[in-house]
ROTILUM-269277 format. One record per residue: residue in one letter; y, x, z of N, C-alpha, C, O in turn. Coordinates in steps of 0.02 Angstrom, whole numbers, plus 50000, padded with zeros to 5 digits. Atoms other than C-alpha are relative to their C-alpha. Layout:
aYXZYXZYXZYXZ
...
% end
This chain:
m499935000749923566295618453017499245000350025498784998549989
e500674999549977564775621353119499924996050058500284996550108
y500135006249943563995606353225499345002150035498855004750009
r500644999149951562795607953369499794994250029500194989850044
r500235006849965561755594653444500105001250073499995006650101
l499784998349926562315591653622499524997550044499644993050084
g500525002149946560825589653715499604994149977499584992649917
k500145005850003559925574053744500434993649981500154988149973
t499475003650033561485564853685499864998549933500034993149910
e500145000050081560925567653504500645000249961500614999449900
l499415000650036562845568453466500055007949958499855013049984
q499884994350033563285581753334500685001650001501104998549969
v499324997549986564755591053390500285006249976499945011349974
s499644993250031565995603753316499845005750051499945004150109
a500094993849954565545621053404500605001450029500535002550089
v499275000349969567415622653447500294993150009500454990049958
s499725007350006568065605953503500635000750052500745005650088
y499335002049978569685599653574499914999250079499524995150103
g499945000249949570095603753750500734997750015501185001650000
a499375002849992571615591453808500295000450057500754996650073
i499574997449939572055599953972500705001849992501065001850041
k499384996750000573595606453910500464994649959501004996749936
l499575004250039574325590853822500474997150032500884994449995
p499515001549945575385586153970500675003349985501184999949987
k499514994250015576535602453923500284998049937500835000449925
i499574999850065576955596253747500184991449989499944986650019
s499745007250022577815580653671499424997149988498874999749996
e500455003050028576975567253604499855001449930499285001249907
e500144998450073577325571753421499615005950008499065005949981
e500624994050012576535589453453499394997550012498974998549968
a500525002949993575205580653529499544998149948498964999849941
a500335003750057574845570453379499845004149946499325003849913
a500134995950042575165583853272499325004750009498955006149961
c500604996249999573775594253346499414997049999498924999949975
l500515004650004572605579953368499794999449929499245001449910
n500095001950068572665575053197499705005849952499195005449918
r500424994550025572465593053132499415000950026498965001549985
a500664997749982571085596553223499394995249979498804997049971
l500515006250038570225578753156499915002949931499365003049902
d500035000150072570745584152986499575006349978499315007149923
l500464994350013569855600853009499264999950013498875004550001
g500725001149986568235593153066499875000550067499324998550086
i500144999949919568365596053257499894991950023500354987850023
n500105007349985567545579353313499904999550079499564994850100
y500245002249920567405579853501500785001750041501105007050038
i499344997049958568985579353617499684997650071499294992850076
d500044999449937568835581453802500604999650043500995004350048
t499505002249951570005573353925499844999350074499295001550092
a500215001649936570075568054112500614995750013501164995949985
r499505003649963570905555354225500545002850024501095000050020
g499544995849968571795569054313500385005249952500695009849979
y499654994950036572525578754157500454996649980500454994849921
g499265003650011574315569454178499844994549947499374990749947
d499885004750057574835559854019499405001449946499354997749897
s500414998450058573435567653915499584994649975499444995149915
e500305005550035572455551353887500314995649957500064993549905
r499545003550026573845541753843500265003749943500355000449891
k499794995550075574415555253710499414999549955499524998249896
i500585001050047572595554653640500144994849981500424995149926
g499935007450022572715535053625500494998749951500394995249901
l499495001350040574365535953551499935003549921500155001049868
a500104995650060573845550053420499634998249956499824998249897
v500635001450039572145544953357499454995650023498844996350014
s500455007249992571515527853426499834997749929499254996449914
d500185002450075571685522653238499535003349962499255000749914
r500674998350041570395536153186499414999750052499015004350043
r500384999949971569285532553312499215000549992498805001750036
d500664999250019567735532653217499835006749970499315008049939
e500104992750035567965550853167500025005150054500165010850037
f500144995349952567695559253343499694996450047499694990350045
y500265002149945566795557653499500465000850071500825005750081
l499414999249948567805555453656499695000050063499324995550082
a500295000549924567385561553835500755001150045501265004150028
t499504999449944568455559553997499355000350059498745000550054
k500194999749947568195560254177500304997550059500914997150060
t499885002849931568315553354350499965004850046499475008450045
p499944996349943568785562754497499764995550067499654998850118
s500085005349961568385546954606499385002450017499085006149977
r500704997949963566735549454730499644992350009499024991950010
d500105007149987566585530154756499814995549936500004997149880
y500045004950052566015515554650500734996949979500994997649924
d499295003550016567725505654662500445005849968500695004949912
g499624993650041568605522554617499865000449936500254998449893
a500244998350058567725526854484500084994349925500234995349866
m499835004950049567765508954406500754999349968500964997949912
g499295000650017569535509554421500285004749952500665003449905
d499764996250051569755525754347499974998149931500454998049893
l500205001450058568775520454204500354993949956500454994649896
d499505004250026569785504654166500535003649991500715003549932
t499274996150013571345514954175499975006049939500495008249914
s499994995550047570655527654047499904996449937500264997649888
l500045004250065570055515653918500684996849981500904996949923
s499345003150029571695506453923500485006949978500875006049931
e499534995050028572645523353897499805002849929500165004249881
l500264996950060571555529653773499944996049933499844998249876
q499925004250058571675513653673499354998549963499274997449903
t500945000550032569625511753656499724993650048500024991350097
s500505004249961568335499453721499485003050042499245000250091
y500474996149976567145514453757500195007150003500685009249972
v500014992950022566925533053779499355000849989498934996650006
d500534998250016565585542253717499685004750061499075004550070
v500254996149948565385554653869500364999350064500845003050067
w499605001049935566055549254049499515005150039498895005550039
q500224994549965565915564254163500224999650079500825000650090
l499874998749934565885564054356500235007950023499875012850030
h499664993450005567285577654384499875004850074499865002650131
t500014994649945567075593654494499664998450063499924998950118
v500425000849949565685589054597499725008350016499255010849985
s500144994849998565605605754663499675003050072499695009050085
n500144999449919564925605854845499404994150021499354988649993
e500525004949965563495596954940500334994050022500054989050002
r499725006549979564585583455017500134996749946499864991249940
t499865003850049565295578654862499394997949957499324992049939
w500675002050017563685578054790499634994450018499374990649978
q500185004749958563085567254918500404993649987500144988149979
q499585007050012564485554854891499874996949941499764990949940
v500075004850045564275551554717499384999049974499304995249926
m500675003450004562515550254715499594996250044499014994450033
g500265005149953562215540054857500204992949986500604992049940
t499955007249998562265520754877500814999650006501115001550056
g499415003749982564015513454835500475006149952501055005249935
g499644993650030564485531554741500164999749930499934994949900
a499944999350063565075536254574499514998649945499594994549899
l500615000850029563545537154498499834992849978499644991849920
e500275006650011563175518154512500544997749965500424993549922
a499455002750047564925515154438499785001549925499834997049883
a500254996450067564235526254281499444996449968499444996149907
r500495002550027562675517254259500184993049977500064991049920
e499785006950012563395499754272500405000849935500224997849884
a499624998450057564785506454152499645000349927499914998149876
q500434998050050563345511654032499754993249982499864991049926
d500325006849999562435494454058500404996549945500144993849897
q499485005250019564095486053996500285001949932500654998249900
g499744997450075564395497353831500695003350001501045004749952
m499314996550006565935505353902499895008250007500335012550000
v500164992850000565045521553922499365001649962498894997749972
r500544997150033563765530553814499485004850032498875003650034
h500324995249968563205545153900500205002650073500795004550068
v499894998749931563355549754086499905007450014499355010150011
s500234991649991563685568954126500515001850059500844997650089
i499824996649932564385580954266500355006349993500075010649958
t499724994450002565565594254284500065003250064500294999750110
i500094997349947565355606854416500435007549985500495009849928
h499654994749992566425622754471499455004350049499295002050103
r500354995349972565275638054526499534998050053499305003350074
s500585001749972564015630254634499364999449978499184993949957
l500645000150035562285634854578499584995250019499264991949978
d500385005749951561435623654711500144992449958499704988849935
v499825006950020562305608154648499834999949928499614994549906
m500124999350067562105614554463499164998649999498934994249963
r500825000450003560175615254485499894992050008499714988249963
k499945006649991560275598854572499994994149941499554990049928
a499745003850056561195590354426499625000549940499624995949898
i500324999850059560085597554298499244996250012498984992249973
n500675001749996558405594154372499844992350036499284989750036
c500085007249991558795576154448499804994849946499544989449959
g500125005550042558675568254273500554994749986500524991049936
e499485004850011560195557954289500595001249947500894996549921
f499534998350057561385566654166499905002949940499435006849937
e500154996850081561475571853973500345005150002500095009049961
t499684994550013562675585253993500305005450056500355003050113
i499704997149942563405598354102500545004549982500475008149933
m499414995350024565105607654097500055004350054500045002450113
l499884994849947565325623354185500445005949969500515006149908
c499654994350020566425639554176499605005049955499015006149966
y500444992650022565915655154055500465002849951500674999449904
s499734996150032566825668253984499865006350018499525007550068
p500184992949987566835687753967500095001850061499865007350077
l499764996849938567525688854137499684995750037499764997150096
d500105003649945566695675254219499254996649967499244991249937
s500515002550031564845673354166499234999450053498644999650034
e500554999849940563725672354331499474993149997498944992350025
n500585006450004562905655754290499705000849932499464995449914
v500105000250066562445660654115499035002250014498604998849986
a500674997749997560675669754170499524993850019498984992649992
e500505004049971559965656254264500254992349979499834989549944
i499795006950027560895638354227499824997849934499404993649920
l500035000550073561135639654041499354998349981499224992749960
p500655000950021559365641854009499544993950039499084990650014
l500295007149949558835628354153500114993149964499694988649959
a499645005350039560035616254050499614999049942499364993749925
r500385000850071559235619753892499204997550021498934992849992
e500595002349988557565618253971499764992649995499294990049965
h500025007249989557935600354029500504995449946500784990049955
d499575002850058558855596653868500724994450007500884989049983
l499335002649979560575593853947500455003949952500355010049946
g499434998150049562075596753816500405004850057500555002450111
t499584996549963563035611753894500675001549946500715003249887
i499244999450013564945612453879500405004950035500415005450096
i499754992849946565925628053926500824997449989501124996449936
m499374997449999567635627353996500205004850027499815006950070
k499694996149976568705639354039499845006449974499975011750003
a500064992650050568185652453907500475005449987500305011249973
l499424995049998569845660553901500265001250070500815004150075
s499804998849942569935660854090500754996150020501224998750050
g499375004549977571275646254108500595004449951501175005349971
g499284996350043572355656453954500175006750020500625009949993
q499854992649986572255672954047499885004949945500265009549931
i500284996250048571165679653908500354999449923500124995649879
s499565000650058572465682353765500575005950003500755008250057
y499454995849998573845694553712500594995350010500544989349994
p499555003150021575525689753730500354998349938500425002849897
k499935002850058576215678753594500525006049943500515006149882
e499464996750038577615691553536499595006949982499785010649937
a500354993250018576255706553539499214997949983498785001350011
r500665001950003574605697653478499845006849956500235010449925
q500264993850042573415710953400499364996349973498974993250010
p500575004150032572115703753269499425003949998499435009950012
g500494996149980570475708153270499344994450021499504988750039
l500615003949985568525700353303500104994749967499834990049995
g500145005650032568815687653179500634994849995500584989549963
g499495004949997570575679553214500675005350006500625011450006
p499454997050001572395684253226500155003050073500575007450083
d499884997749918572235686153434499315002450013498864998350023
a500734997750005570695697553444499724998050072499144996150077
l500295002649944570535693353629499654992750007499114991650033
v500205007350006570445673753599499424999149947498934995649959
a500514999850050569435676053446499255002750035498734999550039
g500504997049955568305688153548499634995350031499054993550021
s500385003649937567985677853683499724992949988499304990950027
l500285006250029567595661153599499435001649973498924998649993
r500624998450025566345669853488499515002450055498945000250054
w500484998349951565595678753645499644994550032499044995450045
v500225006149963565355660653730499524998249947498924998849963
l500345003650044564675652953570499475004649977498995002149948
s500694995750030563485668753529499374998350044498794999950030
d500505001949942562555661653684499514995349956499804991149921
p500225004650032561055652553606499924993050046499784987650021
n499975005949944561085640653767500534996550003500494991850043
v499385002850009562835634953727500084994949947499804996049893
d499965005450049563295619153634500604999549971500694998049912
v499275003350037565135616853616500485003550077500365003250137
v499564998449951566615625253706500754996149968500914994949910
i499375004050008568315616253726500645003650031500885002650087
p499414996349983569745627753726500564994950016500584989649984
g499445004050000571345620053792500575002949950500815008549950
m499544998150055572535618753638500684995449997500664989250002
q499545003649999574325614453628500575001649938501174999949934
a499694997450071574925621253462499614999049939499025000849944
v500175000650060574545617153286499515008449974498915008749961
h500224991950004574175637553256499334999450042498795000850015
e500464997649956573055637453399499244995049972498674997349966
v500455003350030572045622853329499595003449925498995004349912
e500334996750075571835630653146499575006250024498985006150010
e500184994049985571485648453222499204998250044498695001650036
n500695001049966570025641653332499644997149959499094999949957
a500375003950054569335630053197499685005049961499085004949946
a500274997150060569175642853080499385006150026499045009449987
l500584995349962567955653853205499254995349984498704998149986
v500585002850017566665641253162499904997049937499534992149930
e499845002250069567095638952975499655005449953500045009149922
p500314999449939565645646152977500055004150065500525008050075
f500004995749941565155653453150499755006849980499355006649932
d500314993150010564715672653144499965003550075500455005250106
p500074997149920563935679753321500395006150005500525009349955
l499764993749992564745693853391499425003549992498885001850015
s500454994049986563835709553354500005004450056500525004050089
d500094994349955563345723753476500675004050009500985005050061
a499294996250010564855733453411500534996450038500804998850088
e499465004749991566095718653429499904999350069500474999850092
r500145001649922565515715553618500335005850019500845004950053
e499664995349977565975733053644500555001149991500855005050029
e499365000050019567485731053563500464995550039501034996750059
l499555005449947568045716153661499985001350064500494999850095
v499894996649941567575723953822500585006049998501065005350035
q499404995950014568725737853778500654999050002501045002350037
r499395002749997570185727753732500134995450059500704993350067
l499795003749943570065717853888500065004750062500315003250116
a499844994249944570005733753990500645002949978500895006350023
e499484996350024571475740053897500714995050027501254996850050
r499375004149984572525724053924500054999050054500624997150068
g499964998549933572125725154105500234993750036500784993450064
m499915006449999571955706954140500074999250083499735001650128
s499764999949919572885701554306499634998150043499254993650026
y500304999749948572185702454471500584998950047500895004150058
r499605001049937573385694854613500525003149962500865005450008
y499414998250031574825701654483499695007349983500045011549955
r500194993850023573825716254459499475000349955499294995049928
q500565000550047572425721754353499224996250032499104995750093
q500545005349985570765710854360499235004349992499175008249944
c500514998250012569045716354377499654997849946499714991649943
l500385002950052567945713654223499264997250023498964992549996
r500605001649972566395712754323499385001749959498844998749951
c500494995950057565515723954204499375002950052498795003550031
g500484996049943564555731854362499975009049996499515012350021
y500014994550019565065748854306499995003750069499705009250068
c499734996749946565595753554494499434999750044499505002350099
q500555000049959563865750054563499545003849978499555006049921
p500025001149921562885754354666500495002950039500705008650026
c499504996749955564085756954800499615003150065499155000550096
p500484996049960563455768854915499974997350077499504998550115
e499915004449937564085757855073499584992249987499454988250033
g500335006150015563205743254989500464994649970500174989849945
v499575005950015564755731854942499864998449932499815002949890
n500035003350055564515721054806500754999149970501084994149983
v499175001350017566335724354719500104993349960500494988949978
p499775005250048566265712354575499934993150038500324988550030
e499945007249973565645698054687500684997650053500914992150068
v499365002749954567185700754809500554998949962500874993749971
f499495002850043568455701854677499994993449962500494991349933
k500155005350034567675686454607500354994650045500784990550030
a499785004849954567915677754764500665000950011500894995250021
a499464997849988569525684754792500514995749942500984992149958
q499755004250052570095677454623500044994250008500574991250000
i500035008149997569545660454653500454998150074500824993250068
v499515001949958570495659454822500665002749986501054999750022
a499444998750020571995667454754500214996449933500804997149918
n499625002450060572205657754584499604991750004499864987849965
y500275005950019571145641654595500314994050035500474995250093
p499725005849960571865623554647499644999650084499095001550102
d500025000749928571975619754836499134996350018498804997550069
d500685004749988570315608754834499535003549978498995000849988
l500584994850026569215623154756499905006350031499385009650029
r499964993549954569755637454866499425001250037499225007050045
y500664998449948568215635454977499605004249958499315009349979
l500594995550038567215641754827500015007150021499545010450042
g499894992549988567885658054852499775003550068499535009050079
y500174996249928567675659555036499184998050021498855000850065
e500785000650007565905652855018499585006049982499115008450014
i500294994250041565485666554892500175006550061499725010650069
y499964994249972566195679455013499645000350078499525005450110
e500245000549932565475672455178499215002549981498845005150023
g500754999250019563795674955091499735008049985499165010249976
l500194991550025563935694555051499935004350070500335003950116
e500054994549950563395707455170499665006249982499065006549971
p499374999149955564075719455195500654998149964500634998949903
q499485002050034565875712955153500365006049977500155011749970
a499544992050027567375724255090500235003350050500495008750036
d499814994549954567785731255250499545005650022499675009750066
a500434995349981566255741155249500255005949950499995011549955
c499854994950057567125750955098500345007050044500805006050083
v499774994149955567465769755177500595005149969500875009749999
g499604998650037568595773555025499805007849963500185011949939
c500274993950048567435787654946500255001849943500305007849928
g499655000350061568205784454791499505001449933499725001749876
e500425001350052566555785554691499994995649943499724997449891
c500055005250033566785769454607500715001149950500724998049897
l499404998950037568615775654536499995002749938500385000549895
e500124996750068568015786854389499434994649966499224996249911
k500585006050017566725772054355500314995649948500134994749890
c499615006250025567975758454316500385000549935500905003949929
p499595000250054568465754954141500624997450005501044999849966
v499245002749984569995745854194500575005950045501185005350047
g499674995149954570585760654311500264996250074500774997750106
l499665002449936570705749454464499875004450047499445008950047
d499924995149925571165756854636499564994750049499804990050081
i500535005249982569545748154701500105000550080500134995450116
p500055000349909569625753854892500694996350014500654992250060
t499485004449988571425746354892500024993249994500284989350034
l499985007350011571085730654807499294996250060499304990450082
l500605001649947569365729354930500354999150067500104994450099
e499615002249949570575729155076500324994849991500224990250032
e499535006850010571795716155008499444994149994499494988450014
a500525005850017570285706754960499714997450060499624991450069
h500325003049931569525706255135500614997650046500494993950093
e499495002649955571235703155215500084992749974500114988350017
l499995006650034571355687455093499444996550026499524991150055
l500485006150000569585681155109499594999550079499084996250089
s500295000249938569245684555301500344994850047500224994150107
v499775003749957570435671055342499894993549981500304991049942
r500355004650021569445656255322500614993750013500714990349962
s499745004049996570675644455393500574996549949500784990749949
q499755002050068571665644555230499654994349951499934989949919
a500365004650047570355635455137500144992350019500234990050075
v499935008549990570545616255110499364997349992499274991349996
% end
């Protein structure tokens, strides 16, 4: 098992660790089997959240008697002191522990939320008090999409790790944010490495390759972990075979070669990842430059967020789109992009649909 230093926390964590977001989908018995198998294989970091259904309770029931074998992380969605302290009390009770190793302010993804958690009476005050009382060892943050908030979180000196999305289909933060986090010695925790489960073959038609029995899963996890600025990836797991297959990728870890990267891109293209029930943009940029100046990958990214993200995060897609100039309606249907797209997207039609979806700001929550 490969272990990596989680930034300034100094925790040595398994490169593939346990994302517990899917535990509410399985029984207590199944959860116990998965979690105990993970610990047996050397996975030593479990990530959950107050908002993940009964995930915390199942973790407490399954492995609280092995508490000295793993690091435990959970999150609070509350923005104020009282709400956050209440969340922590509940988390500790459900998890059957007196402390958590990493406590994260959850989904701080816009300026208003940032001001709430950082201000007087905000959730950060609760985190500091809990840390002083020994209920929390390390204070951290999770952020979706907002590069401005990510920069602030890294530069302010208040946090020890940052969690963000990164996958072969979603890598816009990598060029700037991950190196910046490394420069400030924040641990980097990667969520959505499989794009919320989209990156995989159907169970009945899995194709082996790239180091695993599901080439898309294995290739994507290796893609993320091959980045030198990534410390740990936390795929959601809900079956023992998933635990075993994911753990095997870092026993030991073998970075993707250039040829394997090309193979993964081709497999993703052939799989035709769903985009509003159709094929999804790989954001490879092959369609660029557009003669009319349309940033096709950014348009499709914004549309995917609005179409697929939870209600309270859809505004992120609208904000991306409102910052684009020109927007998708500048497309004149010249078709120059059609021959370049490795997935074979009908880009002009999808741009028209995306503009219709994204120009209705009133749908944002």
